[in-house]
Every structure is written in C-alpha cells, then in structure tokens.
N, CA, C and O of each residue as an XYZ file, in Angstrom:
444
protein
N       0.844     -1.179      0.000
C       0.000      0.000      0.000
C       0.883      1.235      0.000
O       1.825      1.342      0.786
N       0.573      2.151     -0.877
C       1.338      3.397     -0.928
C       0.898      4.332      0.187
O      -0.206      4.240      0.724
N       1.802      5.221      0.503
C       1.461      6.235      1.501
C       0.393      7.152      0.925
O       0.286      7.305     -0.292
N      -0.400      7.763      1.804
C      -1.405      8.698      1.288
C      -0.741      9.937      0.695
O       0.359     10.325      1.089
N      -1.434     10.541     -0.252
C      -0.953     11.781     -0.842
C      -1.118     12.894      0.181
O      -2.083     12.909      0.946
N      -0.174     13.824      0.189
C      -0.271     14.982      1.084
C       0.539     16.134      0.511
O       1.403     15.946     -0.346
N       0.241     17.325      1.001
C       1.009     18.503      0.610
C       2.304     18.464      1.411
O       2.283     18.416      2.641
N       3.433     18.486      0.704
C       4.713     18.366      1.410
C       5.520     19.654      1.355
O       6.662     19.680      1.812
N       4.951     20.720      0.808
C       5.645     21.997      0.805
C       5.258     22.855     -0.378
O       4.401     22.494     -1.184
N       5.915     24.002     -0.462
C       5.715     24.891     -1.607
C       7.083     25.312     -2.118
O       8.056     25.359     -1.365
N       7.143     25.615     -3.392
C       8.388     26.086     -4.000
C       8.060     27.253     -4.919
O       7.000     27.291     -5.544
N       8.970     28.187     -4.991
C       8.797     29.297     -5.916
C       9.337     28.860     -7.271
O      10.500     28.474     -7.386
N       8.510     28.920     -8.273
C       8.899     28.516     -9.616
C       8.871     29.769    -10.487
O       7.800     30.303    -10.776
N      10.022     30.229    -10.897
C      10.093     31.492    -11.628
C       9.440     31.409    -12.997
O       8.886     32.404    -13.467
N       9.485     30.265    -13.648
C       8.902     30.120    -14.984
C       7.410     30.451    -14.962
O       6.887     31.084    -15.880
N       6.736     30.011    -13.897
C       5.311     30.275    -13.779
C       5.032     31.547    -12.990
O       3.884     31.975    -12.875
N       6.077     32.143    -12.453
C       5.923     33.412    -11.757
C       5.201     33.313    -10.435
O       4.551     34.275    -10.026
N       5.287     32.209     -9.765
C       4.601     32.106     -8.479
C       4.977     30.835     -7.745
O       5.904     30.113     -8.112
N       4.215     30.597     -6.695
C       4.454     29.407     -5.882
C       3.732     28.192     -6.446
O       2.624     28.283     -6.973
N       4.386     27.083     -6.318
C       3.766     25.806     -6.673
C       3.706     24.972     -5.411
O       4.664     24.919     -4.640
N       2.581     24.328     -5.210
C       2.442     23.443     -4.055
C       2.993     22.080     -4.438
O       2.648     21.520     -5.479
N       3.842     21.567     -3.590
C       4.476     20.282     -3.848
C       3.677     19.214     -3.103
O       3.534     19.278     -1.882
N       3.150     18.216     -3.856
C       2.432     17.116     -3.221
C       3.179     15.819     -3.514
O       3.848     15.688     -4.540
N       3.055     14.869     -2.601
C       3.757     13.603     -2.783
C       3.106     12.489     -2.000
O       2.240     12.720     -1.156
N       3.540     11.260     -2.296
C       3.010     10.085     -1.584
C       4.123      9.117     -1.167
O       3.863      7.940     -0.916
N       5.329      9.602     -1.095
C       6.433      8.729     -0.720
C       7.155      8.153     -1.921
O       8.375      7.988     -1.892
N       6.418      7.845     -2.976
C       7.014      7.314     -4.201
C       7.120      8.385     -5.283
O       8.097      8.432     -6.030
N       6.120      9.229     -5.356
C       6.061     10.245     -6.399
C       5.816     11.605     -5.773
O       5.221     11.712     -4.700
N       6.285     12.646     -6.457
C       5.936     13.995     -6.046
C       5.854     14.873     -7.278
O       6.570     14.672     -8.259
N       4.964     15.853     -7.207
C       4.862     16.792     -8.308
C       4.270     18.109     -7.829
O       3.734     18.209     -6.725
N       4.381     19.108     -8.684
C       3.927     20.459     -8.371
C       2.498     20.674     -8.849
O       2.097     20.172     -9.899
N       1.738     21.427     -8.062
C       0.394     21.818     -8.447
C       0.324     23.329     -8.313
O       0.593     23.877     -7.244
N      -0.043     24.009     -9.413
C      -0.096     25.465     -9.409
C      -1.524     25.928     -9.244
O      -2.132     26.450    -10.178
N      -2.044     25.742     -8.084
C      -3.408     26.156     -7.802
C      -3.470     26.760     -6.411
O      -2.482     26.794     -5.677
N      -4.650     27.232     -6.073
C      -4.906     27.767     -4.732
C      -4.789     26.621     -3.723
O      -5.146     25.486     -4.040
N      -4.296     26.901     -2.517
C      -4.118     25.814     -1.533
C      -5.373     24.977     -1.303
O      -5.269     23.767     -1.107
N      -6.563     25.594     -1.323
C      -7.794     24.810     -1.136
C      -7.985     23.811     -2.285
O      -8.394     22.671     -2.067
N      -7.683     24.255     -3.502
C      -7.798     23.368     -4.652
C      -6.776     22.242     -4.587
O      -7.058     21.116     -4.996
N      -5.590     22.548     -4.074
C      -4.567     21.507     -3.914
C      -5.060     20.439     -2.947
O      -4.831     19.249     -3.161
N      -5.734     20.863     -1.886
C      -6.320     19.900     -0.942
C      -7.323     18.993     -1.630
O      -7.386     17.800     -1.336
N      -8.110     19.550     -2.543
C      -9.083     18.751     -3.288
C      -8.373     17.749     -4.199
O      -8.815     16.608     -4.337
N      -7.270     18.180     -4.820
C      -6.484     17.274     -5.666
C      -5.934     16.123     -4.823
O      -5.982     14.964     -5.235
N      -5.412     16.454     -3.639
C      -4.871     15.433     -2.729
C      -5.978     14.451     -2.333
O      -5.773     13.238     -2.358
N      -7.151     14.980     -1.969
C      -8.277     14.107     -1.599
C      -8.683     13.199     -2.758
O      -8.952     12.013     -2.566
N      -8.722     13.774     -3.968
C      -9.075     12.985     -5.146
C      -8.058     11.869     -5.386
O      -8.438     10.726     -5.641
N      -6.782     12.194     -5.306
C      -5.742     11.174     -5.499
C      -5.853     10.072     -4.455
O      -5.717      8.894     -4.783
N      -6.099     10.441     -3.203
C      -6.233      9.438     -2.145
C      -7.453      8.550     -2.374
O      -7.393      7.342     -2.146
N      -8.559      9.145     -2.823
C      -9.745      8.319     -3.087
C      -9.486      7.367     -4.253
O      -9.953      6.228     -4.232
N      -8.750      7.816     -5.265
C      -8.411      6.945     -6.395
C      -7.496      5.815     -5.950
O      -7.640      4.683     -6.412
N      -6.552      6.110     -5.054
C      -5.657      5.062     -4.523
C      -6.467      4.002     -3.774
O      -6.220      2.805     -3.928
N      -7.434      4.442     -2.964
C      -8.267      3.492     -2.224
C      -9.100      2.645     -3.183
O      -9.269      1.444     -2.968
N      -9.615      3.266     -4.235
C     -10.398      2.515     -5.220
C      -9.524      1.478     -5.913
O      -9.953      0.342     -6.119
N      -8.318      1.855     -6.269
C      -7.387      0.905     -6.902
C      -7.115     -0.267     -5.968
O      -7.106     -1.415     -6.411
N      -6.894      0.003     -4.684
C      -6.634     -1.074     -3.724
C      -7.840     -2.002     -3.607
O      -7.680     -3.221     -3.557
N      -9.063     -1.426     -3.562
C     -10.268     -2.264     -3.491
C     -10.406     -3.129     -4.737
O     -10.754     -4.306     -4.642
N     -10.136     -2.553     -5.899
C     -10.232     -3.318     -7.142
C      -9.176     -4.417     -7.208
O      -9.443     -5.506     -7.717
N      -7.980     -4.136     -6.697
C      -6.939     -5.168     -6.671
C      -7.334     -6.311     -5.743
O      -7.095     -7.478     -6.056
N      -7.944     -5.975     -4.591
C      -8.399     -7.014     -3.674
C      -9.515     -7.843     -4.310
O      -9.527     -9.069     -4.198
N     -10.455     -7.165     -4.979
C     -11.535     -7.877     -5.654
C     -10.977     -8.773     -6.751
O     -11.417     -9.910     -6.915
N     -10.022     -8.266     -7.489
C      -9.396     -9.046     -8.556
C      -8.724    -10.298     -7.979
O      -8.856    -11.388     -8.536
N      -8.015    -10.140     -6.877
C      -7.351    -11.287     -6.247
C      -8.385    -12.297     -5.755
O      -8.193    -13.505     -5.893
N      -9.477    -11.801     -5.182
C     -10.559    -12.662     -4.704
C     -11.157    -13.460     -5.866
O     -11.355    -14.670     -5.760
N     -11.441    -12.775     -6.971
C     -12.023    -13.440     -8.140
C     -11.040    -14.446     -8.740
O     -11.437    -15.517     -9.199
N      -9.767    -14.093     -8.732
C      -8.749    -15.001     -9.261
C      -8.732    -16.305     -8.462
O      -8.671    -17.389     -9.042
N      -8.784    -16.202     -7.141
C      -8.798    -17.406     -6.295
C     -10.082    -18.206     -6.510
O     -10.064    -19.437     -6.525
N     -11.196    -17.490     -6.675
C     -12.467    -18.170     -6.915
C     -12.413    -18.953     -8.227
O     -12.837    -20.107     -8.280
N     -11.901    -18.339     -9.267
C     -11.809    -19.007    -10.574
C     -10.870    -20.204    -10.498
O     -11.168    -21.262    -11.052
N      -9.736    -20.043     -9.813
C      -8.793    -21.162     -9.688
C      -9.446    -22.332     -8.960
O      -9.263    -23.487     -9.345
N     -10.209    -22.035     -7.905
C     -10.864    -23.107     -7.150
C     -11.924    -23.800     -8.001
O     -12.059    -25.023     -7.955
N     -12.669    -23.026     -8.770
C     -13.716    -23.619     -9.601
C     -13.122    -24.440    -10.755
O     -13.663    -25.485    -11.115
N     -12.035    -23.979    -11.321
C     -11.373    -24.746    -12.386
C     -10.827    -26.057    -11.823
O     -10.936    -27.108    -12.454
N     -10.245    -25.982    -10.636
C      -9.732    -27.194     -9.997
C     -10.872    -28.186     -9.752
O     -10.739    -29.380    -10.021
N     -11.997    -27.672     -9.235
C     -13.153    -28.543     -8.991
C     -13.665    -29.136    -10.299
O     -14.010    -30.316    -10.358
N     -13.712    -28.323    -11.337
C     -14.161    -28.799    -12.645
C     -13.265    -29.932    -13.145
O     -13.755    -30.956    -13.620
N     -11.960    -29.741    -13.035
C     -11.028    -30.770    -13.490
C     -11.197    -32.061    -12.698
O     -11.169    -33.151    -13.269
N     -11.372    -31.940    -11.384
C     -11.524    -33.137    -10.559
C     -12.807    -33.883    -10.892
O     -12.812    -35.106    -11.024
N     -13.893    -33.130    -11.026
C     -15.178    -33.766    -11.323
C     -15.167    -34.378    -12.723
O     -15.669    -35.483    -12.925
N     -14.601    -33.668    -13.674
C     -14.534    -34.216    -15.037
C     -13.683    -35.481    -15.089
O     -14.031    -36.442    -15.775
N     -12.575    -35.478    -14.366
C     -11.744    -36.688    -14.312
C     -12.538    -37.855    -13.746
O     -12.485    -38.973    -14.258
N     -13.275    -37.570    -12.676
C     -14.064    -38.620    -12.027
C     -15.092    -39.196    -13.001
O     -15.206    -40.413    -13.141
N     -15.836    -38.319    -13.672
C     -16.877    -38.813    -14.570
C     -16.315    -39.394    -15.855
O     -16.930    -40.282    -16.445
N     -15.179    -38.922    -16.294
C     -14.547    -39.507    -17.468
C     -14.186    -40.966    -17.187
O     -14.402    -41.845    -18.022
N     -13.631    -41.208    -15.993
C     -13.271    -42.586    -15.633
C     -14.510    -43.465    -15.543
O     -14.495    -44.615    -15.983
N     -15.595    -42.917    -14.968
C     -16.815    -43.723    -14.838
C     -17.438    -43.999    -16.196
O     -17.891    -45.115    -16.451
N     -17.469    -42.994    -17.076
C     -18.068    -43.168    -18.394
C     -17.253    -44.153    -19.225
O     -17.804    -44.918    -20.017
N     -15.949    -44.125    -19.038
C     -15.089    -45.036    -19.779
C     -15.403    -46.492    -19.452
O     -15.320    -47.356    -20.324
N     -15.766    -46.767    -18.194
C     -15.988    -48.152    -17.779
C     -17.461    -48.533    -17.701
O     -17.790    -49.712    -17.574
N     -18.360    -47.536    -17.775
C     -19.788    -47.849    -17.659
C     -20.539    -47.219    -18.824
O     -20.245    -46.096    -19.234
N     -21.472    -47.927    -19.330
C     -22.308    -47.390    -20.404
C     -23.617    -46.817    -19.881
O     -24.353    -46.174    -20.630
N     -23.915    -47.040    -18.615
C     -25.218    -46.625    -18.093
C     -25.196    -45.230    -17.444
O     -26.171    -44.851    -16.795
N     -24.121    -44.470    -17.601
C     -24.058    -43.124    -17.029
C     -24.831    -42.176    -17.933
O     -24.564    -42.085    -19.131
N     -25.798    -41.468    -17.341
C     -26.599    -40.497    -18.091
C     -25.801    -39.189    -18.199
O     -25.529    -38.570    -17.171
N     -25.422    -38.754    -19.387
C     -24.604    -37.541    -19.545
C     -25.274    -36.290    -18.979
O     -24.601    -35.423    -18.422
N     -26.606    -36.195    -19.122
C     -27.309    -35.019    -18.589
C     -27.189    -34.937    -17.072
O     -26.955    -33.862    -16.519
N     -27.348    -36.068    -16.408
C     -27.210    -36.092    -14.948
C     -25.772    -35.778    -14.549
O     -25.539    -35.065    -13.573
N     -24.812    -36.305    -15.298
C     -23.402    -36.047    -14.998
C     -23.102    -34.556    -15.107
O     -22.410    -34.000    -14.254
N     -23.614    -33.906    -16.145
C     -23.390    -32.464    -16.326
C     -24.019    -31.683    -15.177
O     -23.411    -30.745    -14.661
N     -25.232    -32.059    -14.773
C     -25.887    -31.368    -13.659
C     -25.083    -31.513    -12.369
O     -24.961    -30.560    -11.599
N     -24.546    -32.683    -12.141
C     -23.734    -32.911    -10.941
C     -22.455    -32.085    -11.004
O     -22.042    -31.496    -10.006
N     -21.835    -32.043    -12.166
C     -20.609    -31.261    -12.341
C     -20.884    -29.793    -12.052
O     -20.132    -29.152    -11.317
N     -21.950    -29.259    -12.624
C     -22.279    -27.840    -12.412
C     -22.560    -27.571    -10.941
O     -22.106    -26.563    -10.399
N     -23.293    -28.450    -10.295
C     -23.610    -28.271     -8.874
C     -22.333    -28.269     -8.036
O     -22.176    -27.429     -7.150
N     -21.440    -29.184     -8.301
C     -20.203    -29.250     -7.533
C     -19.331    -28.021     -7.755
O     -18.699    -27.530     -6.819
N     -19.294    -27.525     -8.981
C     -18.492    -26.329     -9.268
C     -19.063    -25.119     -8.537
O     -18.313    -24.341     -7.947
N     -20.377    -24.955     -8.572
C     -21.002    -23.805     -7.925
C     -20.883    -23.860     -6.402
O     -20.894    -22.823     -5.739
N     -20.770    -25.055     -5.855
C     -20.658    -25.191     -4.409
C     -19.209    -25.244     -3.929
O     -18.951    -25.481     -2.748
N     -18.275    -25.027     -4.834
C     -16.866    -25.049     -4.480
C     -16.549    -23.927     -3.496
O     -16.934    -22.777     -3.705
N     -15.856    -24.268     -2.441
C     -15.446    -23.266     -1.456
C     -13.977    -22.962     -1.670
O     -13.201    -23.824     -2.081
N     -13.609    -21.731     -1.388
C     -12.222    -21.321     -1.546
C     -11.886    -20.310     -0.462
O     -12.762    -19.636      0.080
N     -10.596    -20.223     -0.160
C     -10.147    -19.298      0.874
C      -9.684    -18.005      0.230
O      -9.058    -17.998     -0.830
N     -10.013    -16.906      0.908
C      -9.639    -15.584      0.399
C      -8.389    -15.120      1.097
O      -7.896    -14.026      0.819
C-alpha cells in the first residue's frame, strides 16, 4: 500500500511566476499550481483513487482465487466422470453435467 498523498511543501517557480504546491506520496511527487484549497481537493481525489485501486486489486485477487478453485473442482469432477463413463455405459450424460455444475457452484475457496 502506498502512503497517502499529502502537501509536502511549496516552491517558488520562476517560470510560472509564483508558488507551486508540492504534493507527494512517498514514491512520487509533483507540483500543483493552484490555490491551496484546490490543492487539498487534488490530494483528496488522489487518495480516493488510490483506495479505489486497492479495493479493485483485492476484488481481482478474490475473483482469481475463486476461478482457480472452480477450475480445480471442474477438473476433478470431469476426471471422475470420465473414468466412470469409460468403464460404464449406463451413465446419463445429462445427470453427470448437472452434478458437475452443482459441484463447481458449491466449491469453497479461501480468500
């Protein structure tokens, strides 16, 4: 997790003829040439975007684990029914598919 964005100082920039507010988050820093209140809004916006990115990364990781668990369950169930179908002719494919789907949907995984 990155540090939150904050105002870390001001610098006089002659090219722009005034002060620039320096904001940073520990990894990056840059100048903002606005009124201090507006700089605070920029900082708040950046922090909210960072939190959203972190939530999306957590959701992505959660979904990735869910998909891996369901694929594993699918492979196990398919292997099981493939072996049974190979040796038995009385297996109803429709029932086998329903069982496979039920087992996949009921797969539990750790987050």
